[in-house]
Each structure stands twice: as C-alpha cells, then as structure tokens.
KESEZA-359121 format. One record per atom (N, C-alpha, C): residue number from 1; residue in one letter; z, x, y. Coordinates in Angstrom, 2 decimals. Example, Ala and Ser with C-alpha at 12.3 -4.5 7.8 and 13.67 -1.06 7.14 Angstrom:
2
1, A, 7.80, 13.19, -5.69
1, A, 7.80, 12.30, -4.50
1, A, 7.80, 13.20, -3.30
2, S, 7.08, 12.85, -2.25
2, S, 7.14, 13.67, -1.06
2, S, 7.87, 12.90, 0.03
This chain:
171
1, X, -34.43, 5.79, 48.82
1, X, -34.35, 5.46, 47.40
1, X, -35.61, 4.70, 46.97
2, X, -36.30, 5.23, 46.00
2, X, -37.53, 4.60, 45.53
2, X, -37.22, 3.42, 44.60
3, X, -38.04, 2.37, 44.72
3, X, -37.97, 1.22, 43.81
3, X, -39.32, 1.05, 43.13
4, X, -39.36, 0.18, 42.12
4, X, -40.63, -0.12, 41.47
4, X, -40.85, -1.64, 41.44
5, X, -42.12, -2.02, 41.37
5, X, -42.52, -3.41, 41.21
5, X, -43.65, -3.42, 40.18
6, X, -43.72, -4.48, 39.36
6, X, -44.74, -4.54, 38.31
6, X, -45.52, -5.84, 38.44
7, X, -46.85, -5.69, 38.54
7, X, -47.74, -6.84, 38.68
7, X, -48.91, -6.72, 37.72
8, X, -49.33, -7.86, 37.16
8, X, -50.54, -7.92, 36.34
8, X, -51.50, -8.88, 37.02
9, X, -52.73, -8.43, 37.21
9, X, -53.72, -9.27, 37.88
9, X, -55.13, -8.98, 37.39
10, X, -55.30, -8.97, 36.07
10, X, -56.59, -8.63, 35.51
10, X, -56.68, -7.13, 35.28
11, X, -57.88, -6.62, 35.32
11, X, -58.13, -5.20, 35.07
11, X, -57.25, -4.32, 35.96
12, X, -56.47, -3.44, 35.35
12, X, -55.58, -2.61, 36.17
12, X, -56.34, -1.66, 37.08
13, X, -57.58, -1.32, 36.72
13, X, -58.37, -0.45, 37.60
13, X, -58.51, -1.06, 38.99
14, X, -58.65, -2.38, 39.03
14, X, -58.90, -3.08, 40.29
14, X, -57.62, -3.37, 41.06
15, X, -56.47, -3.15, 40.45
15, X, -55.20, -3.47, 41.10
15, X, -54.56, -2.27, 41.79
16, X, -55.10, -1.08, 41.57
16, X, -54.46, 0.13, 42.11
16, X, -54.75, 0.32, 43.59
17, X, -56.03, 0.33, 43.95
17, X, -56.43, 0.67, 45.32
17, X, -55.75, -0.18, 46.40
18, X, -55.69, -1.52, 46.26
18, X, -55.08, -2.32, 47.32
18, X, -53.63, -1.95, 47.61
19, X, -52.89, -1.53, 46.58
19, X, -51.50, -1.11, 46.79
19, X, -51.45, 0.33, 47.27
20, X, -52.31, 1.17, 46.71
20, X, -52.36, 2.58, 47.07
20, X, -52.55, 2.77, 48.57
21, X, -53.24, 1.83, 49.20
21, X, -53.58, 1.94, 50.62
21, X, -52.48, 1.44, 51.55
22, X, -51.40, 0.90, 51.00
22, X, -50.31, 0.36, 51.82
22, X, -49.34, 1.46, 52.23
23, X, -48.82, 1.39, 53.45
23, X, -47.75, 2.33, 53.84
23, X, -46.51, 2.10, 52.97
24, X, -45.82, 3.17, 52.64
24, X, -44.59, 3.06, 51.86
24, X, -44.79, 3.10, 50.36
25, X, -46.05, 3.19, 49.92
25, X, -46.33, 3.28, 48.49
25, X, -46.40, 4.76, 48.11
26, X, -45.55, 5.16, 47.17
26, X, -45.52, 6.56, 46.73
26, X, -46.54, 6.82, 45.62
27, X, -46.66, 5.88, 44.70
27, X, -47.70, 5.99, 43.67
27, X, -47.86, 4.65, 42.96
28, X, -49.03, 4.48, 42.35
28, X, -49.33, 3.28, 41.58
28, X, -49.79, 3.75, 40.20
29, X, -49.11, 3.27, 39.16
29, X, -49.39, 3.69, 37.79
29, X, -50.02, 2.52, 37.03
30, X, -51.17, 2.76, 36.41
30, X, -51.78, 1.77, 35.53
30, X, -51.10, 1.84, 34.17
31, X, -50.87, 0.67, 33.57
31, X, -50.23, 0.68, 32.26
31, X, -50.22, -0.68, 31.60
32, X, -49.34, -0.80, 30.62
32, X, -49.26, -1.98, 29.77
32, X, -47.82, -2.46, 29.73
33, X, -47.63, -3.78, 29.73
33, X, -46.28, -4.33, 29.62
33, X, -46.34, -5.74, 29.05
34, X, -45.18, -6.22, 28.64
34, X, -45.07, -7.60, 28.20
34, X, -45.30, -7.81, 26.71
35, X, -45.60, -6.75, 25.99
35, X, -45.92, -6.91, 24.57
35, X, -44.81, -6.50, 23.64
36, X, -45.15, -6.41, 22.35
36, X, -44.15, -6.11, 21.33
36, X, -44.42, -4.79, 20.59
37, X, -45.44, -4.05, 21.00
37, X, -45.76, -2.77, 20.36
37, X, -45.34, -1.64, 21.30
38, X, -44.46, -0.75, 20.85
38, X, -44.06, 0.35, 21.73
38, X, -45.21, 1.32, 21.97
39, X, -45.34, 1.76, 23.22
39, X, -46.32, 2.79, 23.60
39, X, -47.74, 2.51, 23.09
40, X, -48.31, 1.35, 23.42
40, X, -49.63, 1.01, 22.88
40, X, -50.75, 1.85, 23.50
41, X, -51.85, 1.96, 22.79
41, X, -53.04, 2.61, 23.33
41, X, -53.92, 1.53, 23.97
42, X, -54.89, 1.99, 24.76
42, X, -55.85, 1.07, 25.38
42, X, -56.57, 0.26, 24.30
43, X, -56.97, 0.93, 23.23
43, X, -57.70, 0.25, 22.16
43, X, -56.83, -0.84, 21.51
44, X, -55.55, -0.55, 21.32
44, X, -54.64, -1.55, 20.75
44, X, -54.51, -2.76, 21.68
45, X, -54.34, -2.51, 22.97
45, X, -54.20, -3.61, 23.93
45, X, -55.49, -4.44, 23.97
46, X, -56.64, -3.76, 23.94
46, X, -57.93, -4.46, 23.94
46, X, -58.14, -5.32, 22.71
47, X, -57.44, -5.02, 21.62
47, X, -57.57, -5.80, 20.39
47, X, -56.85, -7.15, 20.50
48, X, -56.09, -7.33, 21.57
48, X, -55.34, -8.58, 21.83
48, X, -54.34, -8.89, 20.72
49, X, -53.77, -7.86, 20.10
49, X, -52.79, -8.07, 19.03
49, X, -51.40, -7.55, 19.40
50, X, -51.26, -6.93, 20.57
50, X, -49.99, -6.31, 20.94
50, X, -49.15, -7.18, 21.87
51, X, -49.76, -8.20, 22.45
51, X, -49.06, -9.04, 23.41
51, X, -48.98, -8.44, 24.81
52, X, -49.52, -7.23, 24.98
52, X, -49.43, -6.55, 26.27
52, X, -50.45, -7.08, 27.28
53, X, -50.10, -6.90, 28.54
53, X, -50.96, -7.22, 29.67
53, X, -51.23, -5.93, 30.43
54, X, -52.47, -5.75, 30.89
54, X, -52.73, -4.62, 31.78
54, X, -52.00, -4.89, 33.09
55, X, -51.29, -3.90, 33.59
55, X, -50.47, -4.10, 34.79
55, X, -50.42, -2.81, 35.60
56, X, -49.87, -2.93, 36.80
56, X, -49.60, -1.76, 37.63
56, X, -48.12, -1.70, 37.96
57, X, -47.59, -0.49, 37.92
57, X, -46.21, -0.24, 38.33
57, X, -46.28, 0.48, 39.67
58, X, -45.74, -0.17, 40.68
58, X, -45.82, 0.36, 42.04
58, X, -44.50, 1.02, 42.39
59, X, -44.56, 2.29, 42.76
59, X, -43.39, 3.04, 43.20
59, X, -43.42, 3.02, 44.73
60, X, -42.36, 2.44, 45.32
60, X, -42.40, 2.25, 46.77
60, X, -41.07, 2.55, 47.44
61, X, -41.15, 2.75, 48.74
61, X, -39.99, 3.01, 49.58
61, X, -39.61, 1.70, 50.26
62, X, -38.49, 1.07, 49.85
62, X, -38.11, -0.23, 50.40
62, X, -37.75, -0.18, 51.89
63, X, -37.55, 1.02, 52.44
63, X, -37.31, 1.13, 53.88
63, X, -38.61, 0.99, 54.67
64, X, -39.75, 1.14, 53.98
64, X, -41.06, 1.07, 54.65
64, X, -41.78, -0.24, 54.31
65, X, -41.72, -0.64, 53.05
65, X, -42.41, -1.86, 52.61
65, X, -41.46, -2.65, 51.71
66, X, -41.38, -3.97, 51.94
66, X, -40.46, -4.79, 51.17
66, X, -41.13, -5.32, 49.89
67, X, -40.30, -5.76, 48.95
67, X, -40.81, -6.39, 47.75
67, X, -41.62, -7.64, 48.13
68, X, -41.14, -8.39, 49.10
68, X, -41.85, -9.58, 49.56
68, X, -43.26, -9.22, 50.05
69, X, -43.36, -8.12, 50.80
69, X, -44.68, -7.66, 51.27
69, X, -45.59, -7.34, 50.08
70, X, -45.03, -6.70, 49.06
70, X, -45.83, -6.35, 47.87
70, X, -46.31, -7.60, 47.15
71, X, -45.47, -8.62, 47.07
71, X, -45.87, -9.88, 46.43
71, X, -47.03, -10.49, 47.22
72, X, -46.98, -10.42, 48.54
72, X, -48.07, -10.96, 49.38
72, X, -49.38, -10.18, 49.14
73, X, -49.28, -8.87, 49.02
73, X, -50.46, -8.06, 48.71
73, X, -51.00, -8.47, 47.34
74, X, -50.09, -8.66, 46.39
74, X, -50.48, -9.05, 45.03
74, X, -51.32, -10.34, 45.04
75, X, -50.81, -11.38, 45.68
75, X, -51.53, -12.67, 45.68
75, X, -52.96, -12.48, 46.13
76, X, -53.17, -11.64, 47.12
76, X, -54.50, -11.49, 47.75
76, X, -55.48, -10.66, 46.92
77, X, -55.03, -10.21, 45.74
77, X, -55.93, -9.47, 44.83
77, X, -56.32, -10.32, 43.63
78, X, -55.78, -11.53, 43.53
78, X, -55.92, -12.30, 42.30
78, X, -56.44, -13.71, 42.57
79, X, -56.84, -14.36, 41.48
79, X, -57.09, -15.80, 41.49
79, X, -55.88, -16.43, 40.81
80, X, -54.92, -16.93, 41.58
80, X, -53.68, -17.45, 40.99
80, X, -53.86, -18.78, 40.28
81, X, -55.10, -19.29, 40.24
81, X, -55.36, -20.56, 39.54
81, X, -55.97, -20.34, 38.16
82, X, -56.13, -19.09, 37.74
82, X, -56.79, -18.77, 36.47
82, X, -55.80, -18.10, 35.52
83, X, -55.28, -18.86, 34.56
83, X, -54.27, -18.34, 33.63
83, X, -54.90, -17.56, 32.47
84, X, -56.22, -17.67, 32.28
84, X, -56.87, -17.09, 31.10
84, X, -57.50, -15.71, 31.36
85, X, -57.13, -15.09, 32.46
85, X, -57.69, -13.79, 32.81
85, X, -57.98, -13.76, 34.29
86, X, -58.76, -12.78, 34.71
86, X, -59.12, -12.67, 36.11
86, X, -60.58, -12.25, 36.20
87, X, -61.37, -13.13, 36.84
87, X, -62.77, -12.86, 37.10
87, X, -63.51, -12.58, 35.79
88, X, -64.22, -11.45, 35.66
88, X, -64.98, -11.23, 34.42
88, X, -64.09, -10.81, 33.25
89, X, -62.84, -10.48, 33.52
89, X, -61.93, -10.02, 32.47
89, X, -61.18, -11.21, 31.88
90, X, -61.43, -11.50, 30.61
90, X, -60.88, -12.70, 29.98
90, X, -59.86, -12.34, 28.91
91, X, -58.91, -13.22, 28.70
91, X, -57.96, -13.04, 27.61
91, X, -56.56, -12.72, 28.11
92, X, -55.62, -12.78, 27.17
92, X, -54.20, -12.58, 27.44
92, X, -53.88, -11.27, 28.14
93, X, -54.58, -10.21, 27.79
93, X, -54.24, -8.90, 28.37
93, X, -54.63, -8.82, 29.85
94, X, -55.30, -9.85, 30.36
94, X, -55.70, -9.86, 31.77
94, X, -55.05, -10.99, 32.56
95, X, -54.06, -11.65, 31.96
95, X, -53.46, -12.81, 32.64
95, X, -52.66, -12.37, 33.87
96, X, -52.56, -13.23, 34.89
96, X, -51.82, -12.87, 36.09
96, X, -50.31, -13.12, 35.93
97, X, -49.52, -12.07, 36.13
97, X, -48.07, -12.17, 35.97
97, X, -47.38, -11.30, 37.02
98, X, -46.32, -11.84, 37.60
98, X, -45.40, -11.04, 38.40
98, X, -44.21, -10.78, 37.49
99, X, -44.00, -9.52, 37.14
99, X, -42.89, -9.14, 36.27
99, X, -41.69, -8.76, 37.14
100, X, -40.64, -9.56, 37.08
100, X, -39.47, -9.34, 37.94
100, X, -38.39, -8.57, 37.18
101, X, -37.69, -7.70, 37.92
101, X, -36.69, -6.83, 37.31
101, X, -35.25, -7.24, 37.59
102, X, -35.08, -8.26, 38.45
102, X, -33.73, -8.73, 38.77
102, X, -33.81, -10.09, 39.46
103, X, -32.65, -10.68, 39.72
103, X, -32.59, -12.02, 40.33
103, X, -33.20, -12.04, 41.73
104, X, -32.97, -10.98, 42.48
104, X, -33.51, -10.93, 43.84
104, X, -35.05, -10.98, 43.82
105, X, -35.66, -10.17, 42.95
105, X, -37.12, -10.19, 42.83
105, X, -37.60, -11.57, 42.37
106, X, -36.90, -12.17, 41.43
106, X, -37.28, -13.50, 40.94
106, X, -37.26, -14.52, 42.09
107, X, -36.20, -14.51, 42.88
107, X, -36.09, -15.45, 44.01
107, X, -37.23, -15.25, 45.00
108, X, -37.54, -14.00, 45.30
108, X, -38.62, -13.70, 46.25
108, X, -39.96, -14.17, 45.68
109, X, -40.23, -13.86, 44.42
109, X, -41.50, -14.24, 43.79
109, X, -41.63, -15.76, 43.69
110, X, -40.55, -16.44, 43.27
110, X, -40.59, -17.91, 43.15
110, X, -40.83, -18.55, 44.52
111, X, -40.14, -18.06, 45.55
111, X, -40.30, -18.62, 46.91
111, X, -41.72, -18.40, 47.41
112, X, -42.26, -17.22, 47.14
112, X, -43.62, -16.90, 47.57
112, X, -44.64, -17.79, 46.85
113, X, -44.43, -18.00, 45.54
113, X, -45.32, -18.86, 44.77
113, X, -45.27, -20.30, 45.30
114, X, -44.08, -20.78, 45.59
114, X, -43.90, -22.13, 46.12
114, X, -44.62, -22.26, 47.47
115, X, -44.47, -21.25, 48.30
115, X, -45.14, -21.23, 49.61
115, X, -46.66, -21.31, 49.43
116, X, -47.18, -20.55, 48.47
116, X, -48.62, -20.57, 48.20
116, X, -49.05, -21.95, 47.70
117, X, -48.26, -22.53, 46.80
117, X, -48.57, -23.87, 46.27
117, X, -48.63, -24.90, 47.40
118, X, -47.70, -24.79, 48.33
118, X, -47.60, -25.78, 49.41
118, X, -48.58, -25.52, 50.55
119, X, -49.22, -24.36, 50.54
119, X, -50.12, -23.99, 51.64
119, X, -51.42, -24.80, 51.64
120, X, -51.80, -25.33, 50.46
120, X, -53.05, -26.06, 50.36
120, X, -54.27, -25.15, 50.29
121, X, -54.07, -23.85, 50.19
121, X, -55.18, -22.89, 50.12
121, X, -56.04, -23.14, 48.89
122, X, -55.39, -23.55, 47.78
122, X, -56.10, -23.79, 46.52
122, X, -55.95, -25.24, 46.13
123, X, -57.03, -25.84, 45.64
123, X, -56.95, -27.22, 45.16
123, X, -56.43, -27.28, 43.72
124, X, -56.65, -26.21, 42.95
124, X, -56.15, -26.15, 41.58
124, X, -54.71, -25.63, 41.60
125, X, -53.93, -25.94, 40.55
125, X, -52.54, -25.48, 40.49
125, X, -52.44, -23.95, 40.43
126, X, -51.36, -23.43, 40.98
126, X, -51.05, -21.99, 40.90
126, X, -50.41, -21.76, 39.54
127, X, -51.07, -20.97, 38.69
127, X, -50.62, -20.78, 37.31
127, X, -50.10, -19.38, 37.01
128, X, -50.09, -18.50, 38.00
128, X, -49.54, -17.16, 37.81
128, X, -48.11, -17.28, 37.31
129, X, -47.79, -16.55, 36.26
129, X, -46.45, -16.59, 35.67
129, X, -45.52, -15.61, 36.37
130, X, -44.25, -15.94, 36.37
130, X, -43.20, -15.03, 36.83
130, X, -42.30, -14.83, 35.62
131, X, -42.28, -13.59, 35.11
131, X, -41.57, -13.30, 33.86
131, X, -40.66, -12.10, 34.05
132, X, -39.62, -12.04, 33.22
132, X, -38.75, -10.87, 33.23
132, X, -39.54, -9.64, 32.80
133, X, -39.30, -8.54, 33.49
133, X, -39.98, -7.29, 33.15
133, X, -39.56, -6.83, 31.76
134, X, -40.53, -6.27, 31.06
134, X, -40.30, -5.64, 29.77
134, X, -40.66, -4.17, 29.95
135, X, -40.45, -3.33, 28.93
135, X, -40.81, -1.92, 29.10
135, X, -42.26, -1.76, 29.57
136, X, -42.45, -0.84, 30.50
136, X, -43.77, -0.54, 31.05
136, X, -44.22, 0.80, 30.46
137, X, -45.43, 0.81, 29.91
137, X, -45.97, 2.02, 29.30
137, X, -47.18, 2.49, 30.10
138, X, -47.11, 3.67, 30.70
138, X, -48.27, 4.17, 31.44
138, X, -49.50, 4.27, 30.53
139, X, -50.64, 3.91, 31.07
139, X, -51.91, 4.02, 30.34
139, X, -52.33, 5.48, 30.26
140, X, -53.34, 5.73, 29.46
140, X, -53.89, 7.07, 29.29
140, X, -54.33, 7.63, 30.65
141, X, -54.35, 8.96, 30.75
141, X, -54.67, 9.63, 32.02
141, X, -55.99, 9.17, 32.63
142, X, -57.01, 8.94, 31.80
142, X, -58.31, 8.59, 32.37
142, X, -58.31, 7.23, 33.08
143, X, -57.26, 6.42, 32.86
143, X, -57.14, 5.13, 33.56
143, X, -56.44, 5.27, 34.91
144, X, -55.75, 6.39, 35.13
144, X, -54.98, 6.55, 36.37
144, X, -55.92, 6.88, 37.54
145, X, -55.66, 6.25, 38.69
145, X, -56.49, 6.47, 39.90
145, X, -57.97, 6.30, 39.61
146, X, -58.30, 5.32, 38.80
146, X, -59.68, 5.13, 38.35
146, X, -60.66, 4.99, 39.50
147, X, -60.26, 4.29, 40.55
147, X, -61.17, 4.08, 41.68
147, X, -61.55, 5.38, 42.38
148, X, -60.69, 6.37, 42.29
148, X, -60.99, 7.69, 42.88
148, X, -61.84, 8.54, 41.93
149, X, -61.52, 8.49, 40.64
149, X, -62.20, 9.33, 39.64
149, X, -63.58, 8.80, 39.29
150, X, -63.76, 7.49, 39.37
150, X, -64.96, 6.85, 38.86
150, X, -65.45, 5.78, 39.83
151, X, -65.79, 6.17, 41.08
151, X, -66.07, 5.17, 42.12
151, X, -67.21, 4.20, 41.80
152, X, -68.23, 4.65, 41.10
152, X, -69.35, 3.75, 40.80
152, X, -68.95, 2.69, 39.78
153, X, -68.27, 3.12, 38.73
153, X, -67.80, 2.15, 37.72
153, X, -66.80, 1.18, 38.34
154, X, -65.93, 1.70, 39.21
154, X, -64.96, 0.85, 39.90
154, X, -65.69, -0.20, 40.74
155, X, -66.71, 0.22, 41.45
155, X, -67.47, -0.71, 42.30
155, X, -68.13, -1.80, 41.45
156, X, -68.64, -1.42, 40.28
156, X, -69.24, -2.40, 39.37
156, X, -68.19, -3.43, 38.92
157, X, -66.99, -2.95, 38.61
157, X, -65.90, -3.86, 38.21
157, X, -65.58, -4.84, 39.34
158, X, -65.49, -4.33, 40.55
158, X, -65.17, -5.17, 41.71
158, X, -66.23, -6.24, 41.93
159, X, -67.47, -5.92, 41.60
159, X, -68.56, -6.87, 41.81
159, X, -68.59, -7.95, 40.74
160, X, -67.68, -7.88, 39.77
160, X, -67.60, -8.88, 38.71
160, X, -66.96, -10.18, 39.16
161, X, -66.84, -10.39, 40.47
161, X, -66.32, -11.64, 40.99
161, X, -65.09, -11.49, 41.86
162, X, -64.32, -10.43, 41.65
162, X, -63.07, -10.25, 42.41
162, X, -63.35, -10.10, 43.91
163, X, -64.25, -9.19, 44.24
163, X, -64.52, -8.90, 45.65
163, X, -64.97, -10.15, 46.41
164, X, -65.89, -10.91, 45.81
164, X, -66.41, -12.12, 46.44
164, X, -65.30, -13.17, 46.58
165, X, -64.49, -13.33, 45.53
165, X, -63.40, -14.30, 45.55
165, X, -62.43, -13.97, 46.67
166, X, -62.05, -12.70, 46.78
166, X, -61.10, -12.27, 47.81
166, X, -61.66, -12.58, 49.20
167, X, -62.94, -12.26, 49.40
167, X, -63.56, -12.56, 50.70
167, X, -63.53, -14.05, 51.01
168, X, -63.86, -14.87, 50.01
168, X, -63.94, -16.32, 50.22
168, X, -62.57, -16.98, 50.36
169, X, -61.59, -16.54, 49.57
169, X, -60.30, -17.22, 49.53
169, X, -59.23, -16.63, 50.44
170, X, -59.31, -15.33, 50.68
170, X, -58.17, -14.67, 51.34
170, X, -58.48, -14.12, 52.72
171, X, -59.73, -13.95, 53.08
171, X, -60.02, -13.34, 54.40
171, X, -59.92, -14.36, 55.51
C-alpha cells in the first residue's frame, strides 16, 4: 500500500533528487501547498500572494522506507534554522515545513525535531514548522524531475549554497 509524505524545503527542484534516490520511493512530485488559491500556477506562487509553499509530495512504500526515515532525509536537505527561505531562495514560498497528514506523522515529526534540537548540531534554534497538510497541487510538467531534464540549471541551483551547507552541516 502506497503512502505519501509532503515536505517543503526551499526550491522544489532541489528537493526531488535526494528522495528519488532512496529505496522504496515510487515517485516524487513537485508542487504547491499550504495556500488559499486552488490550483495555483508557478507565476501566482512566485507573486507571494497565494500563501503557497513550493513542496514535494513523496509517494513511498512503507514496507521499504518509513515515514521516520523520510523525515531524516528531509532534515539533511535543509537549513532548519532559516525560517525565511532556504539558501538563495527567499520568502514565504520557500519556507521549510513538514506537512503532516495525521497524528502519527505529527508525533514522528515532532519527536525528530526535538531530537535535532537536543543534538547540539546547530547553535541557532530549529525553526522548521510542522503544519497540518493542506491540498497539494502538482506543479507544471516542466518542473517535474527537473534535475533529470535540466541538469546544468539544477547544478547552478545547488551551488546557491545548499550543496555547501549540506556538506558542512550534515556529512
């Protein structure tokens, strides 16, 4: 039985590959969630008037990979101390959020966040939000599997600070 998980960690282009490479992941969809406009376009989300955040919806096999494992992968793609965006991507539509779909996911996410806070890995507070999931709207086709379709542009995005941060903080 397939399940889904929804995470926002800055530019959705940069959030697909790390999950795509995990065993038990069936697909990763780039999209928008958390806002008040039904079925928004990329241009609408970029205008910062819809309340939406760029996010990924991960379709996974819970017999192969657990939700807890996915949350751990999520942390390692983000700067959990930056509430105003991620790396070169600034603003509400890039804020870090774990969108939970039920009490079990909330408990796992909260426990994982607490563990990260207590680890001492970061001197600044962990500000990633844990919020109830709202409708998820897949982004336009050209945003899907961006790292495969547009490897040079993807590499440029990664060099905007994410890659270096991950190496320094998580390796």
